[in-house]
N, C-alpha and C positions, 0 to 999 in steps of 0.2 A: 594624186590618189590618196596620199597620206592625209592631206587636209580634209578630204571628203570623209575619211574614216573618223577623224577627230570630230568633225561636225556632227556626224551621226551619233557618236558617243555622247556628245553634249546634249543632243536632242533627247536621247534615251534617259540620261541622268535628270534633265529638267522635267521630263514627263513623269518619271517615277517620283520625283520630289513634289511636283504639283499635285499628283494624285493622292498624296498623303495629307494634303491640306483640306480641312473641312471648313466651309464658310461659317461665319458667326452671325447671329442675329440678336438684337436686343429685345425684340418682341415678335411673337408668332402672329400669324394672321392669314387672311384670304385676299387674293387679288385676281381681277379678271381683265383681260386685254380688250381692245376696241372701245374703251371708255364705257363699258357696260357696268352698271351698278349691280353688284351681287352681294349677298350676305349669307352667312352660314349659322347653323345652330346644331348642337349635338343631337344625334338620333340613335335610337336603339337598333335600327336596322330591321326591325320586325315588320313594320307596316309596309315597307317597300321590298319585302323578301319574295312576294309572289309576283310573277311576271304576267304581262298581258300580250296578246298578239299585236304586233306593230301594224300601224296603218299602211296601206299599200304605198302611199306616197313617201314613207319614211325609209331611207336607205339603212341597211344594216351596218354601213360604214360611217355612220354619223359620228361615232367616237373614233378619232383619227389616231391618237397616240397617247401613251402614258409613260412618263419617266419618273424614277424614284432616286433620291439621293439623301444624304444625311446633313443636317445643320446642327450647330451647337448654339444653344441659347444661353447667354450669360447676362444675368441681371445683377447689378451692384448690390452687394450685401447678401446674396444667395448663391448656393452652389450652381455650377453650370449643369445643363441637361442636354440630352440628345433628342432631336425631333426628326421625323420623316419630312422630307421636302417632296411633295407630290405635284407634278405638273401634268395636266391633261389637256388635250386639244380636241375640240368637237366642232361640228358644223351646226350653227343655230337652226332650229326648226320650230314651227308654230306648235308642233305636237310635244315639244320638250319644255318643261317648266324649270328644270334644273338637273343637278347631279347628286348622286349619293356616293360618297367615298368612304370606304371601310378598310381598316387594317386589323388583321387577325394574327395574334402571336402563336406560332406553332409550338413554342416552348411552354407558355403559361396558359394557353387555350383561352385567352382573354381578347376581346374585340373592342375597337373604338370606331365609331361612325359619325359622320357629319353630313348634313343636308345643305347643299348649295342652291340658292334660288336666284334667278335672274329677274331684273326689272322687265316687265312684260312689254312695255311700250318700246324700249330700246331694242329688245331682242326681235320684235316684229320688223322693225326697220332694217335690221341687219340679218334678216332671214337668209340662210345659205352661206353666210360668212363664217370663217374659222375664228374661234375664240379660244384663248389659252386661259386655263384656270390653274392657279397655284395656291396650294394649301400646305402649311407647315406647323400645325398645332398638335399633331399626334406625338406625344412623348413616348420614347422607346428606351430600352436598356441596352447596355453594351452586349455585342455579339448575339443579339436576338435574331431569330429566323422569322420573317414576317411575310404574310400573304396579303396583298393589297388588291382590292376590287374597286371598279368604277362602273356605276350603272346610271341609266337615265331615270329621271322622275317625270312621269310615271315609269315604272320598270317594264321595259319592252323586252320580250324574249329575243334571244339571239343578238341583242345590242348590249354588249358588256365587254369590259377589258379586265384582265387580271395579270398579276405578276408576283413572283417570289423575290424576296430581297433579304440580304444578310447585312445586318448592321455591323459596322466596324468594331473590332475588339480593341483591347488595351495595347496591342502592338502598334496601332496607329499612333503617331507621335502626338497629334492634337488631342485625341481621346485620352491617351495615357497621361497627358499633362493636366487636363482640365476637368475630367469627369471623376467625381469622388469615388466611384466604385473601383477605379483604377489606381487610386492613391493608396497603394498597399503599405506604404511606409518602408522603413529600413530596419532590419533586425541585426542586432549584435548579440553574441552569446559568449558565455564562459562555462567551462565544464569542471566540476569538482568531482573527480573520479573516486575519491575516498568516500564522500557522502552520497555519491550517485545523484547529483543535482546539477541541472542545467539552468543557469541564470540568463534571462533574455531581457535585453533593453530595446525599446521601440522608439524610433524617431521618424521625422519627416512624414507625419500624417495629420489629418484634420484634428486639431486639439480639442474641439468641443464634442467629438464623437468617441464612443466607447470602442475598445479594440480587443479582439479575442486572440488568445495564444493557446496552442495545444501542441502536444507531441503525438506523432502518428507513424505507423508503419506503412511504407509506400509499396503497394502491390499495383493492381490496376487503378485503384483509388487509394487515398491515404486513410488507413483505418485507425480509429481512435486508440490511444494508449493512455488510459487513465482520464482524469477530468481536465477540461480546458480552463484556462484562467482568463479573467476579465480585467483589463486596465480601464478604469473609468476616465472619461474625458476631463473631469474636474480634478482628477488626482494629479498632484505635482510630480510624484515619482512614477516614471513610465517603465517600470521593470517588474518582472515576476520570476519566481523560482519554480521549476518543474522537476519532479522526481522521475527517474527511469530505473528499470530493472537490469537491462543489458544495453551496452553500446553495440548496435547492429548496423550493417551497411544501409539498411532501409529506414533507419530511425531519422525522422525529419522534424524540423520545427516549422510550424505553419502559423501565419498570422493574417488577420483580415479585419477590416472595419465592420462595425455592427450596423450595417445598412444592407438592404436587399441587393442581391446579385453583386456583392462586393468581390473584387479581385482578391485572390488568395496568394500570399507570398510564401514560398517554400524554400527552406534551407535544408539540405541533406548532407551535413559535413562529415559524416562518419563512414563514407563509402569504402574506405580502406580498412576499417575495423572488422575484419572477417573472422578473427580467431574464435569468437563466441558462437559462430554459426555451426561449428562442428561438434559442439558439446551435447547436442540433443539426441544422443544415442540411447536406445532403450532395448533391453533384452528381456524376453518373456520366457522363463524356464519351461512352463507347461507345454508351449508349442515349439520351443527351441528356435524362436524367431528373433532375429536381430533387425532393428528398424531405425531409420533416421529420417526426420522430417525437417526441412529448412524453415527457420523462423522468418526468412526473407527470400524473395525471388533471387536466384543466383544461377549463373551458368557454370555448372560443375560436372565433372566426371567422377563417379564414385566406384571404387573397387574394393573388394576384400583382398588382403595381402598377408604375406608371411614375413614377419620381422626376423631378419637374419641376425644370428648371434654374433657373427664376426665383425660386421661393420655397420649395424643398425639400418641397413638398407631394407626396404619393405618390398618384397617380390610379389607382383600381382598373382592372384589365384585365378586360374583359367575359368573363363565363362562367367565372371562375376561383375563385369563392367556394366554400368548404367549411366547413360548420358542425359544431362539436364533434367533430372527427375523432379516431380513435385513431392514424391515420397519414395524412399528406398526401403525395401523389405527383403530380407534373406531368410528363407525357411530352413529348418534342420541344420543349425550352425553348431560347429564344435566349439565348446567354451575353452579353447586353448589360450594360454597367456600370450602366445605369439601370433594369434589370429587378430588382425587389425583392420580398420577401415582407412582407406586413403582417399582424400578429397583433392582434386586437381582443378585449379582455375587458371586464368591468365596470369594471376599474381604469383602463383607457385603451388606447392603441394603441402598438405598437412596430413599427419598420420595420428590416428587415435586408436588406442588398444584397450577396449572396454573390459577385457578379462585379465588385465595385467596385474591387478592388485589382489588376486586370489579370492575374490568374493564367490566365485563359482568353482565347482569341483573340476579339477584337471586330471589328466591321466599321465602315467609315466611308463617308459619302456626301459627294460634292463636286459643286458646281454651277459652271457658267461661263455668263455671259450674253453672247451675241454677236448684235447686231442684234435681230431679233424672236424669237429662239429661246433657250431655256435648255437647255444640255447637262448631263446628270446622269450622274455616274460613281460606281461602287461599288468599294471595295477591301476584301478580306477575306483572312485567312490560310487559310481553309477554303473549300471549295466551297459556294456559297450562291446562292439565287434571290431576287429582290426584285420588289416592285411599287412604282410611282411614280405620283403624281397631283398636280394642282394643287388647292389647297383654300383656302378663305376662313376665317381664324381668327376666329370670332364670339365665342368665350370662351377663357379661358386653356387649357382642356384639350379644346376642341372645335374641329374644323376641317372645314368642309363642302366636299365635292367640287364643283369648278366646271369640271371637264374630264374627259377620258377617262383611264382607268387604263392604265398601260403596264407591261409585264413586261421585266425585264432580268436578266442573270446577271453574276457577278463577272468583271471584265475587259472587259465590254462597256459601252456607254453608250447612252442614249436621248436623243433630241432632242425638245423640247416647244415647239410654236409658241405664242407669247403675244400676245394682243391688248392694246391700250392699256387696255381696261377690266379686264383680268386683272392688271395691274401695280399695285402699291400697298403700303402699310405692313401691311395685314392679309392679303396674299396669301402663301402658303407653298408650298414644294415638300415633299411628304411622301413618305418612303420606308420600307419595312418588309420584313422577310423573309417569304417565303411558303412556305418548305420546313420550317417549324416550326409547332407549334400555338399557342405563346405567344411573341409578339414585341413589342418596343417600337418604335413608329414614331419616326423622326427627322424633324424639321421644320427647314427653312431658310426664314426669313421675311423680310419687308421686301424683296420682289423688285422691283428696278428694271430695266426692260428697255432695252437699248441700241438704240432705233430710229434710222434714218438721220437724221442731222442733230442728234441729241440727244447731248450730252456730259455727263460727270460732273465733279465738282469738280477732279479731277486731269487733266481734258481727255483722258483715254483713252476711246476709243469702246466699250470693253467693261470689264466689272467681273467679276473672278473671286472667287467666295466659297468658302471652304473651311471645313468644319465638323469640328472635332476634339473628341472626347469628353474631358472632364476626368475625372480619377479621382474617384469618389464614394465616400465612406467610409460605413460602416454607421451608421445612426442609433441612438442608445440612448435 
């Protein structure tokens, strides 16, 4: 049983290897079996495009079969080329003078046709016999999608064969080795991050051909970034220098021979340079809109978050998560120094705090404790509305309400009555903006109430607490 399995495996391996081999020819041409003399000449395909009714004696099955394959023509001193190898079988008939074979490229919309004529005397003698015609002079390009037709001459209606065919691409070992369009060369590069220059050296390509090099951003296609450079075939130095603005994960180096349908070689060596992706954050004060648009396609989850003062952890803001966006936009955003954007990929998380440097007006909350009451004040350079409540901080980022919520505007204050049970190290006064959709709540904790008869260490009957936001820098 084991030997049978091994034998089957060897057969499969041999078959796959054999299928990758493309026959080579030194000269293209036409041949006909049965010793029939035949000749061909190029045709426009126009004169034989209209069909006629077939004679009653002519079978619609006069064309028996058509097979298509690829051959490589290599002539000494010239580059190798790909050709269609078309084999057709027909039954000779006195009403048929020859065949018309055409190939039509579905990629370029160009056609090639040839007219095959049989010697009349020989064909009459072999009337009814099967004849195989082989023609391999249609030159094609790598990976072309071809439509091949075979008609009789004259062109009889309903007597026709057609077939679609895909020419091998550069992944085929023979095509990749011998066809110039697949000889993309080898690219070596060096990055000067100080000058923002990538030096590219090209080797292993046809020396008498020009070679193009460019930088591009790879989306669905690779989009141009600046001008492409040309290495002339006659140049002894096969290197160029290309400037870039940012090292991005989708920044690629692309090179190809200056010939039609040349294979393009791509190197995308900066896939792990994601840091610059998170810089493109824009805030529009008029609409209070915070937006981010990726410079490259990236699988990322974006959240707004609140940067914690105690440990620099950024706590997600509820209902702000956006998955794999083409563009992120948050409307009516509070310009608070601790309101940040968090970007999470498979490689990790990055936090950017666009309001950390104080370019935009922020607001402050101040409290003062007098007797059994806490007075809360808000200051802001812009018109704003706030909510205030007393909460019990059960966790670092969680504060549960223990009292009624109060509303207050800039310039006004609100007075909150505190009981002894509500005062302590875990009790906080929490305030946040209510005139925006995304706001960072401020908390002033460790509330000690100044009840009658109670004094503090400095023997003052009241203790004023002021909360000032420190400048928070973006995390990298």
